[in-house]
C-alpha positions in Angstrom: 0.0 0.0 0.0 1.3 3.4 -0.9 2.3 6.2 1.5 1.0 9.7 0.9 3.2 12.8 1.5 1.4 16.2 1.4 3.5 19.4 1.0 2.7 22.9 2.0 4.0 25.5 -0.5 5.1 28.8 1.0 7.9 28.5 3.5 8.1 24.7 2.9 8.8 24.2 -0.8 9.7 27.8 -1.7 10.1 31.3 -0.6 8.4 33.8 -2.9 10.1 36.8 -1.5 6.7 38.2 -0.4 5.3 38.0 -4.0 1.9 36.6 -2.8 1.5 39.3 -0.1 2.5 42.0 -2.6 0.0 40.8 -5.2 -2.8 40.5 -2.6 -2.2 44.0 -1.1 -2.0 45.5 -4.5 -5.1 43.7 -5.7 -7.3 44.9 -2.8 -6.5 48.5 -3.6 -6.7 48.2 -7.4 -9.9 46.1 -7.4 -11.9 48.3 -5.1 -10.2 51.7 -5.5 -9.3 51.9 -1.8 -6.1 53.3 -0.2 -3.8 50.9 1.8 -5.4 50.3 5.2 -2.1 50.1 7.1 -3.4 47.1 9.1 -1.2 44.1 9.6 -3.0 40.9 8.3 -1.5 37.5 9.4 -0.6 35.4 6.4 1.5 32.5 7.7 -0.2 29.1 7.5 -3.6 30.5 6.7 -5.9 30.0 3.7 -6.1 32.6 1.0 -9.8 32.8 1.5 -9.4 33.8 5.1 -6.7 36.3 4.2 -8.8 37.8 1.5 -11.8 38.1 3.9 -9.5 39.9 6.4 -8.2 42.3 3.7 -11.7 43.2 2.6 -12.8 43.8 6.2 -9.7 46.0 6.9 -10.4 48.1 3.8 -14.2 48.4 4.4 -15.1 46.2 1.4 -18.3 44.2 1.7 -17.5 40.5 2.1 -19.5 39.0 -0.7 -18.8 36.1 -3.2 -18.9 38.6 -6.1 -16.3 40.8 -4.4 -14.2 37.7 -3.6 -14.2 36.6 -7.3 -13.4 40.2 -8.4 -10.4 40.2 -6.0 -9.2 36.8 -7.1 -9.2 37.8 -10.8 -7.0 40.8 -10.1 -4.7 38.8 -7.7 -4.1 36.1 -10.3 -3.3 38.7 -12.9 -0.8 40.4 -10.7 0.9 37.4 -9.2 3.2 36.4 -12.1 4.6 39.9 -12.3 5.1 40.0 -8.5 6.9 36.7 -8.6 9.3 38.1 -11.2 9.9 41.2 -9.1 10.5 39.6 -5.8 12.9 36.9 -6.9 12.2 34.0 -4.5 13.7 30.6 -4.5 13.2 26.9 -4.1 14.2 25.9 -0.6 17.2 23.6 0.2 16.6 19.9 -0.3 13.2 20.3 -1.9 14.2 19.1 -5.4 16.3 16.2 -4.0 13.5 15.0 -1.7 10.9 15.2 -4.5 13.2 13.2 -6.8 13.6 10.6 -4.1 9.9 10.2 -3.4 8.9 10.2 -7.1 11.6 7.7 -8.1 10.6 5.2 -5.6 7.5 3.0 -5.9 5.1 3.3 -3.1 4.9 7.0 -2.5 2.2 9.5 -3.7 3.0 13.2 -3.5 0.4 15.9 -3.2 -0.3 19.4 -1.9 -1.9 20.6 1.3 -1.9 24.4 1.0 -3.8 27.5 1.9 -3.1 28.9 -1.6 -5.9 29.2 -4.1 -5.6 26.4 -6.6 -4.7 28.7 -9.5 -2.3 30.7 -7.3 -0.6 27.5 -6.2 -0.2 26.5 -9.9 1.3 29.9 -10.7 3.8 29.9 -7.9 4.9 26.3 -8.5 5.0 26.9 -12.3 7.3 29.9 -11.7 9.8 27.7 -9.9 9.5 24.7 -12.2 7.6 22.5 -9.6 4.0 22.5 -11.1 4.3 19.0 -12.6 5.5 17.4 -9.4 2.0 17.2 -7.7 -1.0 15.2 -9.0 -3.6 16.1 -6.3 -4.1 18.2 -3.3 -6.3 20.5 -1.1 -6.4 24.2 -1.6 -7.7 27.4 0.0 -10.4 28.5 -2.5 -13.4 27.5 -0.4 -12.3 27.2 3.2 -11.4 29.7 6.0 -9.7 26.9 8.1 -6.8 24.7 7.2 -8.4 21.6 8.8 -11.1 21.7 6.1 -8.4 22.0 3.4 -6.7 18.9 4.9 -9.9 16.9 4.6 -10.2 18.0 0.9 -6.6 17.0 0.3 -7.2 13.5 1.8 -10.3 13.1 -0.3 -8.4 14.1 -3.4 -5.7 11.6 -2.6 -8.3 8.9 -2.0 -9.8 9.5 -5.4 -6.5 9.7 -7.2 -5.3 6.4 -5.6 -8.6 4.7 -5.8 -8.4 4.1 -2.0 -5.1 2.2 -2.4 -3.0 3.7 0.3 -1.9 3.0 3.9 -3.8 5.3 6.3 -1.0 4.9 8.8 1.6 6.3 6.4 0.1 9.7 5.6 2.6 12.6 6.2 2.2 16.4 6.0 5.3 18.5 5.5 4.9 22.1 6.6 6.5 25.0 8.3 3.9 26.4 10.7 1.9 25.3 13.7 -1.2 25.4 11.5 0.3 22.8 9.2 0.8 20.6 12.3 -2.7 21.2 13.5 -4.4 20.4 10.2 -2.3 17.2 9.8 -3.5 16.0 13.1 -7.1 16.7 12.1 -6.8 14.0 9.4 -4.7 11.6 11.5 -1.5 12.3 9.6 2.0 12.4 10.8 4.0 15.6 10.5 7.4 16.7 9.4 7.9 20.3 10.4 10.7 22.4 8.8 12.0 25.7 10.1 12.2 27.3 6.7 9.3 29.7 7.2 8.6 32.3 9.9 8.7 29.9 12.8 11.8 28.7 14.6 12.7 25.0 15.1 11.9 25.5 18.8 8.5 26.9 18.1 7.7 24.0 15.9 9.0 21.4 18.3 6.6 22.9 21.0 3.7 21.8 18.7 5.0 18.2 18.9 5.4 17.2 15.3 6.6 13.6 14.6 9.8 15.0 13.2 11.3 18.5 12.9 14.3 19.6 10.8 16.1 22.9 10.1 15.4 22.4 6.4 14.7 19.7 3.8 18.4 19.3 3.0 18.2 16.8 5.9 15.7 14.8 4.0 17.5 11.4 4.5 16.3 11.5 8.1 12.8 11.8 6.9 13.1 9.0 4.4 14.2 6.7 7.1 10.9 7.2 9.0 8.4 6.9 6.1 
C-alpha cells in the first residue's frame, strides 16, 4: 500500500520573497479603488480565502462572493509579475526530496496548501515545480486549514482509488497550523523551520519530526 506525502508551499517548498503578499495587497487597492489600510494581516499558515476576507474587512469592502471573485481575478493577474519582481527561490533539499519520493515505488506526492488552486499553480510553475504534484487540497473555499486537509485527503483517496496506507500519511509544513491540520486527518508531521517559525516553536507543537530544512531529507526518508 502506498504512502502519501502532502506538502505545504510557502515556507516549505519555496520562498516567494513576499510576492503573494504584494499581489494581494496591490489587488485589494486596485480592485476596489481603496487606499492601503495600514493594518497588519497575518498570512503564515492561513488559507487565501481567510486572508482575502480579512483584507476586505480591513479596507471596508463588503464581504460577498462577487467581491471575492473580483479580487481573485485581479490577484491572479498580478501574481506572475510580483513573482518576477520579488525573486524568490526553491528551498534547500526540496528538489532532492521530491526526486527521491517520485523515483521510488510506493509514494504518492500531493499538496496541502492554503493557496488558491490557481495561485498554487502559478507559484509552482514559476519555480518549475508544477508537474510534481498530481492532487491536493487548496484554500479556495475554506477559511480553516483543517477543512483543506480533509479536501486533500479526499483528493488523494480519489486519485489512488483508495489504495494507500492510512498509517503512512505525512504532512510536510513550516507552521503550527500545518501541524494542527495534519493531526485533524490523523496524519504524521514533518515540520521544517524554513518559514517564519523557529525550530523550537515548531517542536513545541509536537510534530513527529522537525528539521532545520529539507536538505536533511534522508532522516525523513528513514521514517516513512
